[in-house]
C-alpha positions in Angstrom: -0.2 -0.1 0.0 1.1 3.2 -0.8 1.1 6.5 1.5 0.2 9.9 0.0 1.2 13.0 1.8 -2.0 15.1 2.4 -0.5 17.7 4.7 -0.6 20.5 2.3 -3.7 20.2 0.2 -6.6 22.4 0.3 -10.0 20.5 1.3 -13.4 21.6 0.4 -16.6 20.1 1.5 -18.7 18.4 -1.1 -21.6 20.3 -2.3 -23.6 17.0 -1.6 -23.1 17.0 2.1 -25.3 18.0 4.7 -24.7 21.6 5.8 -26.2 21.0 9.5 -22.9 19.2 10.7 -24.2 15.7 9.7 -22.9 13.8 6.8 -19.8 15.7 5.5 -17.7 14.7 2.9 -14.4 16.8 1.8 -12.1 16.4 -1.2 -9.2 17.9 -2.5 -9.2 18.7 -6.2 -6.5 19.3 -8.9 -4.6 16.5 -8.0 -3.3 13.4 -9.9 -5.4 11.4 -7.0 -8.4 12.5 -5.4 -8.4 12.2 -1.5 -11.6 12.1 0.2 -12.1 12.3 3.9 -14.8 12.8 6.6 -14.8 16.5 7.6 -15.6 15.5 11.2 -12.4 13.3 11.2 -9.6 15.6 9.8 -6.9 13.8 11.1 -8.4 10.5 10.4 -8.1 8.2 7.2 -8.5 9.5 3.8 -9.7 7.2 0.8 -7.6 8.3 -2.4 -9.0 7.5 -6.0 -7.7 8.0 -9.5 -8.9 11.0 -10.7 -10.8 9.7 -13.8 -12.4 6.8 -11.3 -13.7 9.9 -9.2 -15.0 11.8 -12.1 -17.0 9.0 -13.4 -18.2 8.5 -9.8 -19.2 12.1 -9.4 -21.0 11.9 -13.0 -23.2 9.0 -11.9 -24.0 10.6 -8.6 -25.2 13.4 -10.7 -27.3 11.5 -13.0 -28.7 9.8 -9.5 -26.7 6.4 -10.2 
């Protein structure tokens, strides 16, 4: 398993996240791989996806898939 240094990335809250402090997802864009984390646990683990795979996932969510 490869480790990715995420200490300098800029995180943004997903537009699909609950703005009431509930289910919050953060992503860091414009990287070769897209890290995703739980905003309630910023020091916790992040899942890292290939940019192409993340784009397909986001497109499917937009379509309601």
